[in-house]
NUKOL-681214 format. One record per residue: residue in one letter; x, y, z of N, C-alpha, C in turn; residue number from 1. Coordinates in steps of 0.1 Angstrom, whole numbers. Atoms other than C-alpha are relative to their C-alpha. Layout:
REM NUKOL-681214
{pagu "A", {X, Y, Z}, {X, Y, Z}, {X, Y, Z}, NUM}
...
END
This chain:
REM NUKOL-681214
{pagu "X", {12, 5, 4}, {226, 938, -615}, {-8, -7, 11}, 1}
{pagu "X", {5, 6, -15}, {197, 927, -590}, {-6, -12, -4}, 2}
{pagu "X", {-1, 17, 2}, {193, 893, -584}, {-13, -7, -7}, 3}
{pagu "X", {12, 9, 10}, {172, 869, -610}, {-7, -12, 11}, 4}
{pagu "X", {6, 4, -6}, {144, 853, -597}, {6, -17, 5}, 5}
{pagu "X", {-4, 12, -3}, {149, 821, -577}, {-12, -9, 5}, 6}
{pagu "X", {11, 4, -6}, {116, 802, -576}, {0, -16, -2}, 7}
{pagu "X", {-2, 16, 0}, {125, 764, -583}, {12, -2, 5}, 8}
{pagu "X", {-13, 7, 1}, {152, 745, -572}, {0, -12, 7}, 9}
{pagu "X", {2, 10, -8}, {152, 711, -558}, {13, -1, 12}, 10}
{pagu "X", {-11, 1, -4}, {186, 713, -546}, {6, 19, 2}, 11}
{pagu "X", {-5, -9, 2}, {207, 741, -535}, {19, 0, 4}, 12}
{pagu "X", {-14, 1, 2}, {246, 749, -539}, {4, 10, -5}, 13}
{pagu "X", {-6, -11, 7}, {271, 772, -549}, {0, -3, -15}, 14}
{pagu "X", {0, -2, 16}, {271, 781, -586}, {10, -11, -9}, 15}
{pagu "X", {-5, 5, 11}, {282, 756, -611}, {4, 10, -14}, 16}
{pagu "X", {-2, -7, 12}, {302, 765, -643}, {-5, -7, -11}, 17}
{pagu "X", {6, 10, 12}, {284, 738, -663}, {-14, -3, 1}, 18}
{pagu "X", {14, 3, -3}, {249, 729, -671}, {-3, -12, -10}, 19}
{pagu "X", {10, 12, 6}, {229, 700, -688}, {-14, 3, -3}, 20}
{pagu "X", {13, -2, 2}, {197, 705, -704}, {-7, -16, -7}, 21}
{pagu "X", {7, 11, 7}, {177, 671, -710}, {-14, 2, -2}, 22}
{pagu "X", {14, -1, 4}, {148, 672, -730}, {-6, -10, -12}, 23}
{pagu "X", {3, 12, 5}, {128, 647, -748}, {3, -6, -14}, 24}
{pagu "X", {-4, 3, 11}, {143, 652, -781}, {14, 0, -2}, 25}
{pagu "X", {-13, -2, 1}, {180, 661, -774}, {4, 2, 12}, 26}
{pagu "X", {-9, -5, -9}, {207, 669, -749}, {6, 9, 0}, 27}
{pagu "X", {-9, -4, 1}, {227, 696, -745}, {6, 10, 12}, 28}
{pagu "X", {-10, -4, -8}, {254, 714, -727}, {7, 12, -2}, 29}
{pagu "X", {-7, -11, 4}, {273, 743, -719}, {8, 4, 10}, 30}
{pagu "X", {-8, -6, -10}, {301, 756, -701}, {3, 17, 1}, 31}
{pagu "X", {-3, -15, -1}, {308, 793, -689}, {13, 6, 8}, 32}
{pagu "X", {-9, -3, -7}, {335, 813, -678}, {-1, 16, 2}, 33}
{pagu "X", {3, -15, 1}, {339, 851, -665}, {16, 5, 1}, 34}
{pagu "X", {-11, -9, 5}, {367, 875, -681}, {-5, 11, -1}, 35}
{pagu "X", {4, -12, 2}, {366, 908, -674}, {-11, 6, 5}, 36}
{pagu "X", {12, -3, -3}, {336, 906, -656}, {-12, -3, -11}, 37}
{pagu "X", {7, 6, 8}, {321, 893, -685}, {-6, -15, 4}, 38}
{pagu "X", {2, 8, -1}, {301, 862, -683}, {-2, -8, -17}, 39}
{pagu "X", {-6, 3, 12}, {316, 838, -714}, {-7, -15, -1}, 40}
{pagu "X", {4, 16, 5}, {298, 806, -731}, {16, -5, -5}, 41}
{pagu "X", {-11, 3, 5}, {333, 789, -736}, {-1, -16, -7}, 42}
{pagu "X", {2, 11, 9}, {320, 755, -748}, {-17, -2, -1}, 43}
{pagu "X", {17, 7, -3}, {285, 738, -758}, {0, -9, -11}, 44}
{pagu "X", {-3, 13, 10}, {277, 706, -775}, {-16, -2, 0}, 45}
{pagu "X", {14, 8, -1}, {241, 690, -783}, {0, -10, -8}, 46}
{pagu "X", {2, 13, 4}, {230, 657, -794}, {-13, -3, 1}, 47}
{pagu "X", {12, 3, 3}, {197, 644, -808}, {-4, -15, 11}, 48}
{pagu "X", {3, 12, -8}, {180, 616, -784}, {-9, -8, -12}, 49}
{pagu "X", {8, 9, 11}, {164, 585, -803}, {-16, 2, 7}, 50}
{pagu "X", {15, 1, -4}, {124, 583, -800}, {1, -11, 11}, 51}
{pagu "X", {1, 15, -9}, {117, 563, -768}, {7, -1, 12}, 52}
{pagu "X", {-10, -1, -13}, {145, 572, -745}, {-4, 7, 11}, 53}
{pagu "X", {3, -8, -10}, {129, 596, -725}, {-15, 6, -3}, 54}
{pagu "X", {11, -7, 2}, {92, 605, -719}, {-3, 3, 13}, 55}
{pagu "X", {-1, -12, -12}, {88, 633, -696}, {-14, -2, 2}, 56}
{pagu "X", {15, 9, -4}, {57, 624, -671}, {2, 9, 14}, 57}
{pagu "X", {-1, -3, -12}, {48, 639, -638}, {-2, -10, 8}, 58}
{pagu "X", {7, 11, -9}, {32, 606, -625}, {11, -15, -7}, 59}
{pagu "X", {-6, 8, 2}, {53, 581, -644}, {16, 0, -1}, 60}
{pagu "X", {-15, -1, 0}, {89, 569, -649}, {5, 9, -15}, 61}
{pagu "X", {-6, -10, 11}, {108, 593, -674}, {10, -8, -9}, 62}
{pagu "X", {-10, 7, 8}, {137, 574, -684}, {-1, -14, -4}, 63}
{pagu "X", {-1, 13, 4}, {133, 545, -704}, {11, -10, -3}, 64}
{pagu "X", {-13, 7, 6}, {169, 536, -718}, {7, 11, 9}, 65}
{pagu "X", {-12, -9, -9}, {190, 550, -689}, {15, -2, -4}, 66}
{pagu "X", {-14, 1, 7}, {222, 535, -705}, {2, 7, -15}, 67}
{pagu "X", {-2, -7, 12}, {215, 553, -740}, {0, 13, 4}, 68}
{pagu "X", {1, -14, -2}, {207, 586, -724}, {11, 2, 9}, 69}
{pagu "X", {-11, -2, -8}, {237, 582, -697}, {14, 1, -10}, 70}
{pagu "X", {-11, -2, 11}, {260, 579, -730}, {0, 9, -7}, 71}
{pagu "X", {-3, -11, 7}, {248, 607, -748}, {1, 11, 12}, 72}
{pagu "X", {-7, -11, -6}, {253, 630, -715}, {15, 0, 5}, 73}
{pagu "X", {-13, -1, 1}, {286, 618, -712}, {9, 4, -11}, 74}
{pagu "X", {-5, -7, 14}, {293, 627, -747}, {2, 13, 2}, 75}
{pagu "X", {0, -18, -3}, {283, 662, -739}, {9, 5, 11}, 76}
{pagu "X", {-7, -4, -9}, {302, 664, -708}, {15, 0, -4}, 77}
{pagu "X", {-12, 1, 3}, {334, 653, -724}, {4, 11, -11}, 78}
{pagu "X", {-4, -13, 8}, {329, 684, -752}, {-1, 12, 6}, 79}
{pagu "X", {-2, -16, -4}, {325, 710, -728}, {10, -1, 15}, 80}
{pagu "X", {-10, -1, -8}, {355, 699, -705}, {-1, -8, 13}, 81}
{pagu "X", {4, 12, -14}, {341, 670, -681}, {1, 8, 11}, 82}
{pagu "X", {1, -2, -15}, {330, 688, -652}, {-5, -8, 5}, 83}
{pagu "X", {5, 10, -15}, {321, 669, -621}, {-10, 6, 4}, 84}
{pagu "X", {13, -6, -10}, {295, 694, -609}, {-7, 5, -12}, 85}
{pagu "X", {8, -9, 12}, {268, 706, -631}, {-16, 2, 5}, 86}
{pagu "X", {15, -5, 0}, {235, 725, -631}, {-9, -11, -9}, 87}
{pagu "X", {6, 8, 8}, {207, 703, -645}, {-14, 6, -4}, 88}
{pagu "X", {17, -6, 0}, {173, 715, -663}, {-6, -10, -8}, 89}
{pagu "X", {7, 12, 3}, {148, 691, -671}, {-13, 4, -7}, 90}
{pagu "X", {15, -3, 3}, {109, 689, -685}, {-5, 6, 5}, 91}
{pagu "X", {11, -6, -6}, {86, 713, -676}, {-9, -12, 5}, 92}
{pagu "X", {13, 13, -5}, {62, 679, -673}, {3, -8, 12}, 93}
{pagu "X", {-6, 5, -13}, {84, 667, -645}, {-9, 5, 10}, 94}
{pagu "X", {2, -7, -14}, {71, 693, -622}, {-16, 6, 0}, 95}
{pagu "X", {13, -3, 1}, {34, 703, -613}, {2, 15, 8}, 96}
{pagu "X", {-4, -12, -3}, {35, 743, -608}, {-10, 11, 3}, 97}
{pagu "X", {9, -5, -5}, {14, 763, -588}, {2, 15, 4}, 98}
{pagu "X", {-3, -15, -9}, {9, 801, -577}, {-11, -3, 9}, 99}
{pagu "X", {9, 3, -13}, {-7, 799, -540}, {3, 15, 9}, 100}
{pagu "X", {2, -13, -10}, {-19, 828, -520}, {-3, -5, 9}, 101}
{pagu "X", {6, 5, -9}, {-21, 825, -485}, {-6, 17, 10}, 102}
{pagu "X", {5, -12, -9}, {-40, 852, -460}, {11, 6, 8}, 103}
{pagu "X", {-9, -3, -11}, {-15, 847, -434}, {13, -10, -5}, 104}
{pagu "X", {-9, 11, 2}, {20, 833, -438}, {8, 0, 13}, 105}
{pagu "X", {-4, 2, -12}, {35, 817, -412}, {18, 9, 0}, 106}
{pagu "X", {-14, -5, -2}, {70, 833, -397}, {11, -11, -2}, 107}
{pagu "X", {-12, 8, -4}, {89, 802, -390}, {-3, -11, -15}, 108}
{pagu "X", {-1, 10, 12}, {100, 780, -424}, {-8, -12, 0}, 109}
{pagu "X", {6, 18, -6}, {88, 748, -410}, {-13, 2, -1}, 110}
{pagu "X", {14, -3, -1}, {57, 762, -403}, {-9, -1, -16}, 111}
{pagu "X", {7, -6, 13}, {52, 776, -442}, {2, -14, -6}, 112}
{pagu "X", {-6, 11, 8}, {67, 743, -456}, {-14, -8, 4}, 113}
{pagu "X", {11, 10, -3}, {39, 723, -438}, {-14, 4, -4}, 114}
{pagu "X", {15, -5, 7}, {10, 746, -449}, {3, 2, -15}, 115}
{pagu "X", {2, 3, 13}, {25, 746, -484}, {-6, -14, -5}, 116}
{pagu "X", {1, 14, 4}, {24, 708, -484}, {-13, -3, 0}, 117}
{pagu "X", {15, 2, -7}, {-12, 710, -467}, {-8, 3, -13}, 118}
{pagu "X", {7, -7, 15}, {-23, 732, -502}, {1, -7, -7}, 119}
{pagu "X", {-2, 3, 12}, {-8, 715, -526}, {-6, -16, -2}, 120}
{pagu "X", {4, 16, 0}, {-19, 677, -514}, {-10, 2, -5}, 121}
{pagu "X", {14, 4, 5}, {-53, 683, -526}, {-4, -2, -15}, 122}
{pagu "X", {-1, 2, 13}, {-42, 686, -561}, {11, -12, -6}, 123}
{pagu "X", {-9, 10, 4}, {-15, 661, -560}, {-3, -14, -7}, 124}
{pagu "X", {4, 10, 5}, {-15, 634, -582}, {9, -11, 4}, 125}
{pagu "X", {-7, 11, -10}, {4, 611, -558}, {1, 0, 13}, 126}
{pagu "X", {-1, 0, -11}, {11, 606, -525}, {12, 10, 6}, 127}
{pagu "X", {-10, -12, -3}, {28, 635, -506}, {13, -8, 8}, 128}
{pagu "X", {-11, 9, -5}, {53, 608, -490}, {10, -1, -13}, 129}
{pagu "X", {-10, 7, 11}, {66, 604, -525}, {5, 15, -9}, 130}
{pagu "X", {-2, -12, 5}, {69, 642, -532}, {11, 9, 5}, 131}
{pagu "X", {-11, -8, -2}, {96, 667, -535}, {-3, 14, -5}, 132}
{pagu "X", {4, -14, 2}, {84, 702, -531}, {9, 9, 2}, 133}
{pagu "X", {-7, -10, -1}, {98, 733, -537}, {-6, 12, 1}, 134}
{pagu "X", {13, -11, 0}, {84, 770, -528}, {9, 14, 1}, 135}
{pagu "X", {-6, -14, 0}, {96, 806, -531}, {-10, 11, -3}, 136}
{pagu "X", {7, -12, 0}, {80, 841, -528}, {1, 2, -16}, 137}
{pagu "X", {1, -2, 14}, {64, 849, -560}, {6, 15, -4}, 138}
{pagu "X", {-5, -13, 3}, {78, 885, -556}, {-7, 12, 3}, 139}
{pagu "X", {12, -9, -5}, {46, 902, -545}, {5, 11, 11}, 140}
{pagu "X", {-3, -8, -10}, {53, 932, -525}, {-5, -6, 14}, 141}
{pagu "X", {3, 4, -14}, {30, 917, -496}, {5, -10, 4}, 142}
{pagu "X", {-3, 12, -4}, {47, 886, -497}, {-8, -13, 6}, 143}
{pagu "X", {13, 11, -3}, {16, 863, -496}, {-1, -6, -10}, 144}
{pagu "X", {3, 8, 8}, {20, 846, -526}, {16, -8, -6}, 145}
{pagu "X", {-8, 8, 0}, {41, 817, -535}, {0, -7, -11}, 146}
{pagu "X", {0, 9, 9}, {53, 799, -565}, {6, -15, 6}, 147}
{pagu "X", {-5, 15, -6}, {55, 762, -556}, {-1, -11, -10}, 148}
{pagu "X", {-4, 13, 8}, {67, 730, -573}, {-1, -11, 2}, 149}
{pagu "X", {2, 14, -2}, {57, 698, -569}, {5, -12, -9}, 150}
{pagu "X", {-6, 15, 12}, {77, 664, -586}, {0, -12, 10}, 151}
{pagu "X", {-6, 13, -7}, {81, 629, -575}, {10, 1, 3}, 152}
{pagu "X", {-14, 2, -2}, {112, 623, -558}, {8, -9, -7}, 153}
{pagu "X", {-7, 9, 11}, {118, 594, -577}, {1, 3, -15}, 154}
{pagu "X", {0, -5, 13}, {114, 612, -608}, {16, 8, 1}, 155}
{pagu "X", {-14, -7, -1}, {142, 636, -599}, {12, -11, 2}, 156}
{pagu "X", {-13, 7, 0}, {164, 611, -589}, {3, -8, -11}, 157}
{pagu "X", {-3, 6, 12}, {160, 594, -624}, {11, 6, -7}, 158}
{pagu "X", {-11, -6, 8}, {178, 622, -638}, {10, 3, 6}, 159}
{pagu "X", {-9, -3, -4}, {200, 629, -614}, {8, -14, 1}, 160}
{pagu "X", {-5, 12, 2}, {211, 592, -616}, {7, -4, -14}, 161}
{pagu "X", {-4, -1, 14}, {217, 596, -655}, {13, 6, 2}, 162}
{pagu "X", {-9, -4, -2}, {240, 622, -645}, {13, -7, 6}, 163}
{pagu "X", {-10, 7, -8}, {261, 602, -618}, {3, -10, -14}, 164}
{pagu "X", {-7, 10, 8}, {264, 574, -645}, {8, 4, -12}, 165}
{pagu "X", {-7, -7, 8}, {276, 598, -667}, {14, 6, 4}, 166}
{pagu "X", {-14, -1, -3}, {304, 608, -644}, {0, 17, 8}, 167}
{pagu "X", {4, -15, -5}, {287, 642, -629}, {-10, 1, 9}, 168}
{pagu "X", {14, -3, -9}, {269, 655, -600}, {-7, 11, 0}, 169}
{pagu "X", {7, -10, 3}, {238, 673, -606}, {-6, 7, 15}, 170}
{pagu "X", {2, -10, -14}, {241, 701, -576}, {-12, 8, -2}, 171}
{pagu "X", {14, -8, 1}, {208, 718, -589}, {-6, -6, -9}, 172}
{pagu "X", {10, 2, 6}, {177, 707, -603}, {-8, 10, -6}, 173}
{pagu "X", {9, -11, -2}, {156, 731, -621}, {-7, -6, -13}, 174}
{pagu "X", {10, 4, 10}, {129, 729, -649}, {3, 12, -10}, 175}
{pagu "X", {-5, -7, 14}, {134, 743, -685}, {-7, 12, 0}, 176}
{pagu "X", {7, -10, 2}, {110, 770, -687}, {5, 13, 12}, 177}
{pagu "X", {-3, -8, -10}, {121, 787, -653}, {14, 4, -3}, 178}
{pagu "X", {-11, -3, 4}, {156, 789, -665}, {1, 5, -16}, 179}
{pagu "X", {-1, -5, 11}, {148, 802, -697}, {-6, 13, 5}, 180}
{pagu "X", {3, -11, -7}, {130, 829, -677}, {10, 8, 6}, 181}
{pagu "X", {-12, -5, -7}, {159, 835, -660}, {11, 10, -10}, 182}
{pagu "X", {-6, -5, 9}, {177, 843, -691}, {-8, 10, -8}, 183}
{pagu "X", {8, -9, 4}, {150, 866, -701}, {2, 14, 10}, 184}
{pagu "X", {-5, -9, -11}, {155, 886, -668}, {13, 6, 2}, 185}
{pagu "X", {-16, -8, -1}, {193, 890, -673}, {1, 10, -4}, 186}
{pagu "X", {0, -14, 12}, {185, 917, -698}, {-6, 7, 12}, 187}
{pagu "X", {6, -12, -11}, {178, 952, -672}, {-13, -2, -7}, 188}
{pagu "X", {11, -6, 5}, {152, 960, -698}, {-15, -7, -1}, 189}
{pagu "X", {15, 7, -3}, {129, 933, -696}, {-3, -2, 16}, 190}
{pagu "X", {5, 1, -15}, {124, 936, -658}, {-10, 11, 6}, 191}
{pagu "X", {12, -11, -2}, {98, 963, -661}, {-12, -3, -10}, 192}
{pagu "X", {12, 0, 6}, {63, 962, -671}, {-3, -18, -3}, 193}
{pagu "X", {2, 13, 2}, {44, 930, -684}, {4, -8, -11}, 194}
{pagu "X", {-7, 9, 9}, {62, 901, -703}, {-8, -13, -3}, 195}
{pagu "X", {5, 8, 5}, {48, 872, -719}, {11, -12, -5}, 196}
{pagu "X", {-7, 11, 9}, {67, 837, -729}, {-2, -12, -1}, 197}
{pagu "X", {7, 13, 2}, {59, 809, -746}, {13, -11, -3}, 198}
{pagu "X", {-13, 11, 1}, {87, 779, -747}, {-6, -10, -2}, 199}
{pagu "X", {9, 8, 6}, {79, 756, -769}, {12, -14, -2}, 200}
{pagu "X", {-8, 10, 6}, {94, 718, -772}, {-10, -11, -9}, 201}
{pagu "X", {8, 10, 11}, {82, 686, -795}, {-12, -2, 4}, 202}
{pagu "X", {11, 4, -7}, {58, 676, -767}, {-6, 9, 7}, 203}
{pagu "X", {2, -9, -14}, {51, 704, -746}, {1, 14, -5}, 204}
{pagu "X", {-2, -13, 1}, {45, 740, -747}, {-3, 10, 16}, 205}
{pagu "X", {0, -4, -10}, {49, 763, -716}, {-2, 15, 1}, 206}
{pagu "X", {4, -15, -1}, {32, 798, -709}, {1, 5, 13}, 207}
{pagu "X", {-4, -9, -11}, {47, 825, -685}, {-5, 13, -2}, 208}
{pagu "X", {6, -15, 1}, {32, 859, -677}, {10, 4, 9}, 209}
{pagu "X", {-9, -10, -11}, {61, 883, -656}, {-6, 14, 1}, 210}
{pagu "X", {3, -15, -5}, {50, 916, -641}, {10, 5, 9}, 211}
{pagu "X", {-13, -1, -3}, {81, 930, -637}, {10, -12, 2}, 212}
{pagu "X", {-6, 14, -4}, {103, 901, -621}, {-8, -9, 6}, 213}
{pagu "X", {10, 8, -6}, {72, 887, -609}, {-6, -16, -7}, 214}
{pagu "X", {4, 11, 8}, {59, 852, -621}, {-17, 4, 7}, 215}
{pagu "X", {11, -1, -4}, {23, 855, -621}, {-10, -7, -7}, 216}
{pagu "X", {9, 11, 8}, {7, 829, -643}, {10, -8, -7}, 217}
{pagu "X", {-6, 10, 4}, {21, 798, -654}, {-6, -12, -3}, 218}
{pagu "X", {9, 15, 0}, {8, 768, -672}, {7, -9, -15}, 219}
{pagu "X", {-8, 7, 11}, {22, 740, -694}, {-11, -10, -8}, 220}
{pagu "X", {13, 3, 12}, {0, 723, -723}, {10, -12, -5}, 221}
{pagu "X", {-9, 12, 6}, {9, 689, -738}, {-4, 2, -16}, 222}
{pagu "X", {3, -2, 17}, {14, 690, -777}, {-13, -5, -5}, 223}
{pagu "X", {10, 5, 5}, {-15, 668, -782}, {-17, -1, 13}, 224}
{pagu "X", {12, 1, -9}, {-49, 668, -764}, {-3, 12, 6}, 225}
{pagu "X", {1, -13, -6}, {-45, 706, -751}, {-4, 11, -7}, 226}
{pagu "X", {7, -12, 8}, {-61, 725, -780}, {14, 6, -9}, 227}
{pagu "X", {-7, -7, 10}, {-40, 747, -806}, {8, 7, 11}, 228}
{pagu "X", {-7, -8, -8}, {-14, 768, -790}, {0, 15, 0}, 229}
{pagu "X", {6, -16, 2}, {-22, 801, -806}, {-15, 2, 6}, 230}
{pagu "X", {15, 1, -9}, {-58, 792, -791}, {3, 3, 14}, 231}
{pagu "X", {-4, 1, -16}, {-44, 786, -757}, {10, 14, 3}, 232}
{pagu "X", {-12, -16, -3}, {-18, 820, -758}, {-14, 8, -1}, 233}
{pagu "X", {10, -11, -1}, {-50, 839, -769}, {-10, -3, 15}, 234}
{pagu "X", {5, 3, -11}, {-70, 823, -740}, {5, 8, 12}, 235}
{pagu "X", {-9, -6, -9}, {-41, 831, -718}, {-3, 16, 1}, 236}
{pagu "X", {-1, -15, 0}, {-40, 867, -729}, {-13, 7, 4}, 237}
{pagu "X", {12, -5, -8}, {-79, 872, -722}, {0, -3, 16}, 238}
{pagu "X", {0, 2, -16}, {-75, 857, -687}, {10, 13, 6}, 239}
{pagu "X", {-10, -11, 0}, {-44, 882, -685}, {-8, 13, 3}, 240}
{pagu "X", {9, -16, 0}, {-68, 913, -692}, {-9, -1, 10}, 241}
{pagu "X", {15, 2, -12}, {-101, 898, -670}, {8, 0, 13}, 242}
{pagu "X", {0, 6, -18}, {-84, 885, -639}, {14, 5, 7}, 243}
{pagu "X", {-15, -7, -8}, {-46, 900, -637}, {2, 14, -1}, 244}
{pagu "X", {-1, -13, 6}, {-56, 935, -647}, {14, 3, -12}, 245}
{pagu "X", {-7, -2, 13}, {-36, 933, -678}, {-2, 13, -5}, 246}
{pagu "X", {3, -10, 8}, {-28, 965, -697}, {3, 2, -12}, 247}
{pagu "X", {-7, 1, 14}, {-10, 951, -727}, {16, -5, 3}, 248}
{pagu "X", {-14, 2, 0}, {26, 933, -729}, {7, 5, -6}, 249}
{pagu "X", {-13, -4, 5}, {55, 951, -733}, {9, -7, -8}, 250}
{pagu "X", {-9, 12, 3}, {73, 919, -744}, {-6, -8, -3}, 251}
{pagu "X", {3, 14, 1}, {63, 889, -760}, {14, -10, -5}, 252}
{pagu "X", {-11, 6, 3}, {90, 862, -763}, {-3, -16, -2}, 253}
{pagu "X", {0, 13, 3}, {91, 827, -781}, {11, -7, -1}, 254}
{pagu "X", {-12, 9, 0}, {117, 801, -774}, {-4, -14, -2}, 255}
{pagu "X", {1, 15, 2}, {121, 767, -787}, {-4, -2, -13}, 256}
{pagu "X", {6, 7, 10}, {104, 767, -818}, {9, -2, -12}, 257}
{pagu "X", {-9, 4, 11}, {134, 769, -843}, {5, -13, 2}, 258}
{pagu "X", {-6, 12, -4}, {151, 740, -822}, {-12, -12, -2}, 259}
{pagu "X", {9, 10, 4}, {117, 722, -825}, {-4, -1, -14}, 260}
{pagu "X", {3, 4, 15}, {112, 729, -863}, {12, -1, -9}, 261}
{pagu "X", {-8, 3, 4}, {146, 722, -870}, {5, 11, -7}, 262}
{pagu "X", {-2, -11, 6}, {160, 748, -896}, {-10, 2, -10}, 263}
{pagu "X", {8, -5, 8}, {131, 754, -915}, {-8, 12, 3}, 264}
{pagu "X", {5, -17, -5}, {126, 791, -911}, {-12, 3, -2}, 265}
{pagu "X", {12, -3, -1}, {92, 790, -924}, {-8, -4, 8}, 266}
{pagu "X", {7, 8, -8}, {80, 768, -900}, {0, 6, 14}, 267}
{pagu "X", {-1, -10, -11}, {92, 789, -873}, {-7, 16, 0}, 268}
{pagu "X", {8, -11, 2}, {78, 820, -888}, {-14, -1, -2}, 269}
{pagu "X", {15, 4, -3}, {44, 805, -891}, {-4, -1, 15}, 270}
{pagu "X", {5, 4, -12}, {43, 795, -855}, {1, 17, 6}, 271}
{pagu "X", {3, -16, -3}, {53, 836, -849}, {-8, 6, -4}, 272}
{pagu "X", {9, -8, 5}, {30, 851, -871}, {-13, -8, 4}, 273}
{pagu "X", {12, 2, -7}, {2, 829, -856}, {-1, 8, 14}, 274}
{pagu "X", {1, -11, -14}, {11, 845, -821}, {1, 11, -2}, 275}
{pagu "X", {2, -15, 2}, {14, 878, -833}, {-13, 3, -6}, 276}
{pagu "X", {16, -7, 3}, {-20, 878, -851}, {-9, -2, 11}, 277}
{pagu "X", {7, 3, -13}, {-34, 864, -818}, {0, 11, 8}, 278}
{pagu "X", {-4, -8, -11}, {-20, 889, -796}, {1, 13, -7}, 279}
{pagu "X", {-1, -17, 6}, {-15, 919, -820}, {11, 7, 8}, 280}
{pagu "X", {-13, -5, -8}, {19, 922, -805}, {12, -4, -7}, 281}
{pagu "X", {-14, 7, 4}, {54, 917, -822}, {6, -9, 10}, 282}
{pagu "X", {-6, 11, -3}, {70, 885, -812}, {15, -1, 0}, 283}
{pagu "X", {-17, 1, 2}, {108, 882, -805}, {4, -12, 7}, 284}
{pagu "X", {-11, 11, -6}, {132, 857, -793}, {9, 2, 8}, 285}
{pagu "X", {-8, -2, -14}, {150, 849, -763}, {15, 0, -8}, 286}
{pagu "X", {-14, 1, 7}, {187, 857, -773}, {12, 3, 10}, 287}
{pagu "X", {-7, 0, -14}, {212, 849, -745}, {11, 7, -3}, 288}
{pagu "X", {-12, -10, 3}, {237, 871, -760}, {-2, 13, 6}, 289}
{pagu "X", {6, -13, -12}, {219, 899, -738}, {8, 0, 11}, 290}
{pagu "X", {-7, 2, -12}, {232, 881, -712}, {15, -5, 4}, 291}
{pagu "X", {-15, 4, -2}, {265, 865, -718}, {8, -1, -14}, 292}
{pagu "X", {-8, 6, 14}, {291, 863, -749}, {1, -11, -2}, 293}
{pagu "X", {-3, 15, 7}, {297, 833, -769}, {15, 2, -6}, 294}
{pagu "X", {-17, 3, 4}, {334, 820, -774}, {-1, 3, -13}, 295}
{pagu "X", {-6, -5, 13}, {351, 832, -804}, {-3, -10, -11}, 296}
{pagu "X", {3, 12, 7}, {345, 799, -822}, {-16, -3, -1}, 297}
{pagu "X", {17, 4, 2}, {306, 795, -816}, {-6, 8, -9}, 298}
{pagu "X", {8, -5, 7}, {286, 803, -844}, {-14, 0, 5}, 299}
{pagu "X", {14, 0, -5}, {255, 816, -833}, {-12, -2, -14}, 300}
{pagu "X", {12, 0, 10}, {219, 808, -850}, {-11, -2, 7}, 301}
{pagu "X", {14, -1, -8}, {182, 810, -838}, {2, -17, 9}, 302}
{pagu "X", {0, 12, -7}, {186, 771, -832}, {8, -1, 9}, 303}
{pagu "X", {-13, 2, -12}, {218, 774, -811}, {-9, 9, 10}, 304}
{pagu "X", {3, -10, -8}, {201, 804, -794}, {-9, -8, 11}, 305}
{pagu "X", {11, 7, -5}, {170, 784, -785}, {6, -12, 9}, 306}
{pagu "X", {-5, 11, -6}, {191, 754, -773}, {7, 6, 13}, 307}
{pagu "X", {-7, -3, -13}, {212, 773, -748}, {-6, 10, 6}, 308}
{pagu "X", {10, -6, -10}, {184, 794, -734}, {-1, -6, 17}, 309}
{pagu "X", {3, 5, -16}, {177, 771, -705}, {12, -6, 8}, 310}
{pagu "X", {-13, 4, -6}, {211, 760, -696}, {9, 13, 4}, 311}
{pagu "X", {-13, -11, -6}, {226, 795, -699}, {-8, 10, 16}, 312}
{pagu "X", {7, -5, -13}, {196, 806, -675}, {2, -7, 16}, 313}
{pagu "X", {-2, 7, -13}, {202, 781, -648}, {15, 1, 6}, 314}
{pagu "X", {-13, -2, -5}, {240, 789, -646}, {-2, 15, 4}, 315}
{pagu "X", {0, -17, -4}, {231, 830, -643}, {-6, 0, 13}, 316}
{pagu "X", {8, -5, -13}, {205, 824, -617}, {7, -6, 11}, 317}
{pagu "X", {-8, 6, -14}, {225, 803, -592}, {14, 14, 3}, 318}
{pagu "X", {-8, -8, -3}, {253, 827, -599}, {-5, 16, 6}, 319}
{pagu "X", {5, -13, -9}, {231, 861, -590}, {-3, -5, 12}, 320}
{pagu "X", {7, 6, -12}, {217, 840, -562}, {14, 1, 10}, 321}
{pagu "X", {-12, 3, -9}, {252, 837, -547}, {8, 13, 0}, 322}
{pagu "X", {-7, -17, 1}, {264, 874, -555}, {0, 7, 11}, 323}
END
């Protein structure tokens, strides 16, 4: 299997075997193991969060009730075997993601880091002294385009501190949609052609366009104030055709809608129908079973598959990077 993209990571470490996903409305967790060359989800857990415990934001404090959130995380850890090291995925709103192209890329890593910081400083909503910056090649053949993620260091620390209070060390911190992308890319047939991913949470939706395994477009929008999701997806498709030389999406994925809409299948189907009408392309779901096997006692549903997508993706990415 070719390496899965490694665009965003505030820390690097050997791959953990468990992950926690903290979202505005829930915490989910999963543990994996390898048997006979197959990655298997051996345990999983999910618990809803009370409203107001977490308010994802790029500029403000995120964790409003640390004790409550840490208690939920601790229960999730108990249910997946009490791991001491975990990968952690956090809401997309925590980071500002940009695609930046340089005419000339410095050969020294230190010079490149300074150039990236100078470039993102123009649009940073807080002083760069408070910023944590992650950058990686976007995958283009010329090596001149980079995916850059910017977050407040204190904000990342809030999430890490929650894990520590629950008894685990977050050796890797990632954003949700990037991890979902890695679940998509774990299936070899998804690594050719142009793909569109729409990842939905109760208060946010993120849209990503991939060309083969390259990220060529990324946008996050709030559930309120940024317009109707299907309209924004349609605008993205027009931009794709006009500015990104798009010839049509080979695949379109919708992730998170089942978990957002609960078990109301009609709500999920309406979201899917609206997107299909806008894009004139069938819309599929992100199915982690193309990347991993589920343990014998794990009963799959679309809600579960949506919930597992980010935690499986972050675990697979680090394993591929270490391979």
